[in-house]
N, C-alpha and C positions, 0 to 999 in steps of 0.2 A: 722207837717211840713215834716217829712220823708215820710209819706204816700202820701202827696200831690206831693212830688217830684217824686215818682215812677209812679203815675198816669200821671203826665206831660210827663214822658219819654214814657209811653205806648201810649198816644195820639199822641206824636210826631212820633212814629214808624208807626202808622196808617196813619197819614197825609203824611209822607214821601212816603210810598208805593202807596197811592192814587194819589199824585202828579206825581210820577214816571209813574204810569199806564196811567194817562191822557196824559202825554207827548208821551209815546210810542204808544198809540192808535191813537193819532193825526197823527203820522208819518206813521203808518201802514195802507195802503190802500187796504190790501188783503180782498177779499170778503169772508164771512163766508162759509165754506164748511163742508162736512161730518157731524159728530155728532153735533158740535157746531151750524152749520147752521140749522139742523133739530130741535134742541132744541129751538133755537131762533124763528124759524117759528111757533112752537107750542105755545111758550110763547105769541107771538103777537096775534095769533089766539084766545087764551083764553082770553086775555085782551080785545079784541074787542067784544068777546061774552059777557063778563061781562058788558061792556058799553052799548051794543046795545040790548042784549037779556038776562038779568040777570037770568031769569027763567031757561034758558037752560045751565047756567054755570056749575052747578054740574054734570049733565049728560055728558056734553062735557069734563069736567075735568077727569071723570072716563074712558072715552073711547078714548081720543085723541091719546094716545100711549099705546098699550096693553102690551109692554115689559118694558118700562122705567117708573118708578114712577113719579108723576107730581109735586112734591114740587119745583123742580128747575124752572119749567115753571112759577109758580106764585110768586116766590121770588122777581123778579124785579118790581112787580106791584107798590110798594110804590114809585119807582123812575120814573116810566112812567108818573105819574100824573103831575110832574112839570119839568121833564128833557127830555120829549119826549120819543119816543119808538124806537129809532134807535138801531142798533146793539151795538155800543159803549156804549150807555146808559145802555143797558142790562148788559153788562160786568161790567161796573162800579158799577151798583146796586148790583150785586152778590159779587164783590170784596169788596166794602165798608162794606156791611152787614156781610158777613161771615169772612172776615179778622179781623174785629173788634171783633167778637165773639171769634175767635181763639186766638187773642192776650190777651183779657181779661181773658178768662177761663184757658188758659195755664198758665198765670201768677198766677191766684188763686190756681191752682193745685200745682205749685212749692212752692208758699208761704205757703200753708197748709201742704204739706208733709215735707218741709224743712224750708225755710225762704224766705223773700221777695227778697233777692239778687239772690237766685237760680231761683225764678219765673221770675225775670227780665232778667237774663242771658238766660233762656230757650226761652223766647219770642224773644230776639235779634237774637239768633242762628237760631231758627225755621223759623222766618219770612224771612231769607235769604237763606233757603234751595232752591236749584234750582226748586224742585217740587212745593213748596209753592210760591216762587217768580214768577215762570213762569205761573203756573195755575191760579194765581190771575188775569191774563189777558185773561182768556179763559172762554167761556160759557159752563162749564162742571160741573159734580157733584163732582169732586175731592176735591176742596177747601171746599165747603159746608159740605161734609161728614166728613172731618177732623174736621171742626169747631164744628159740632154737636156732634161728638164723645168726644171732649174736655168738652163740657157741661155735657154729660152723665157721664164721669169719675169724674168730679168735684162733681156733685150732689150725685153720688154713695158714694164717700169718705165722704161727709158731712152727708150722711144718717146714719152713724155709724152702718154699716153692716145691713142696712135696718130696723133699729129700730126706726128711726125718720120718722114719716109718711109723712110729707110735702115734704121731699127730696126724699122719695121713690116714691111718686106720680109724682114729677118732673122727676124722672128717667124714669117712664113709659111714660110721655108726650113726652120727647125728644127721647125716643126709638121708639115711634110710628112715630114721625116726621122723624127720621132717616130712618125708613123703607119706608117712602114715598120719600126719596131722592135717596137711592140705595137699590137694593134688598137684597144684602148680608150684610147690615148694622148690623143686629143682630148677624150674624156669626163673624164679626170683633170684636164686643163687648164681645162675649162669653168667649174668652180666658182670658182677663184681669179680667172679672167679676168672673170667677171661681177662678182665682188666688187670688182675693180680699177675696172671701168667705173662701178659704182654709187658708188664713192668719188669719182669725178670727173664726176659728172653735170652740174655747173655748167660744166665745160669743154665737154662734149659738146653741151650746149644752145646754146652760142655758136658752135661750129665744127662743126656737123653735116656739112656737105658735105665738108669736108677729111678728117674722121675716117672718114666712110663710104667715101670714095674710097680711102683708104689701106687700109681693112679689106677692100675688094673686091680690091685688089691682093694683100693678105696671103693671103686664102683662095684666090685664083687660083693663086698660087705653090704653096701647100700641095696643092691639087688636082692640079696638073700633075705634081708630084713623086710623089704617092701613087697617082694614078689607074691607071697601067698595071698595077700588081700587083693592086689591088682589082677592076679590071675583069675580070681573069682569075679571081680567087679568090672573088668575092662569093657565088656560088651555093654554094660549099662552106662558107663562113662562115655563111650563112643555114641551111644544113642542120644545121650544128653547133649553132646557137642553137635550132633547132626541136627537136632531140633533148634539149637540156639544160633548156629553159624550164620544164617541168613540175616538175623537181627543184629548180631554182634559185628560181623565183618562186612556186610553188604548194604545194610540199611542206613538211612539218614541219621538214625539214632547214634551210629558209631561215630560219625563226625561230630555230632553235638556233644557226646560223652567225652571225646578226646579233649575238647576245649573247655568244657564245663567242669571237668574233673579237677582242674587247678583251683577253681573257686571252692569246690567241695572239700578239697584237701586243706585249704586254708581255713575255711569256716568250721569244719567238724573234726579234722585230724590233728592239725598243728596249732592253729590259732594265729591271729594276726601279729601278736607280740613275738612269738617264737619264730614265725616266718620272717619277720623283720630282722631278727638276730641271724637267722640263716642267710638271708640275702647279703647282709653286711659281712659276715664271716666268709661266705663263698667269694664275694668280690675281693676281699683282702687276700685270701689265699690264691685267687686267680692272678691278681697283680703281682704277688710275690713269687709266683710260679711254684707253689708248694702243693698243688693238686696233682696227685698221681692218677693214672688211668683208672686204677681200681676205685678211688674215691669218686671220680667223675661218673663212672658207670654205676657205682653203688647208689648214687643220687638219681641218675637219669633212667636207668633200665627199668625199675618197677613202674615208673610213670608211663613209659611207652608201652 
C-alpha cells in the first residue's frame, strides 16, 4: 500500500507539470527561434524523411547536424504519430518522456541510497527547480540530458561497482544514448563515476578481472551506439573547439565566467529558495560525515 502511494504521488507530479506545460504553451504564441527552432526544424525534417524515404533516414540522421548529436531530434517521433508534428507537440513529447524518466529514476536513486521518503522529497524539490521547471517547456537538450544522467547514476549504483553484468550493460547503453544527446555527456558522468569507484576501492581490489571485463563491455556498447555519428562529425566538432578554445580557456572571460556562473546558477537554474535548502542539507551531511566521494563529485564536478 505504501509503495502504491508513492507511485501515485510521482504520477501526480508528472501530470501536474504536463498540464501546466499544456496551459502555458497554449498561451505562448512566440515563434521558435535560435537553437530550439533549429532543433525542431531538424526533427521535422528527419520525421518526414522516415515517412517518405526510410532508406535515407540513417544517412540523413548522421549528417543533418554535424555539431549537435541527433537523439533530441528523434525523441518526439513517438508523439508525432498521433499528436501531429507542430512545435508545441514536439515540446510536449520531450517534456512528457524525459520528465517522466527524471522523476522515476531520481526517486529510485533516493530510495536506493537512503529511503523512499528521501526519493520522493528529491523529486518534489527537483521538479520545481527553475532550470527543470522552465526547460521542460523548451525544445532543448537540457532536460533530456539530466534525465538520462539519472538513469545512468541509478544503473551504476545497482551494478554493485560494475560487478552485476546486466546493470553494467545498461550503463553502457544509456552512456551511448547520452553521448547522442550532448557531446559532453561522458565528461559530466566522469566525476561522479570516479567518486563511486573510489568509494568502492576495496571491492575493486578483490574483483579486478570481473569488474574490468564488465567495464570493457560497458564502454564497448557505448562506443558502438555513439561512434557512427561521431565518426561523421568529429572533424566539425574539433573545428568548433579550435575556434572557441582561445575564448574559453585563455581569455579573461574564462575567469569571469567561473565566478559569475554561481550567480547564474542560483538566479536561473536553482533559485535562492532551493539553494538555501541545498546549503543547509550539504552542511548537515558534511558535519554528520554522510557525504560519499560520489556525492561530493556529483555536486562539484559539473560546476568545475
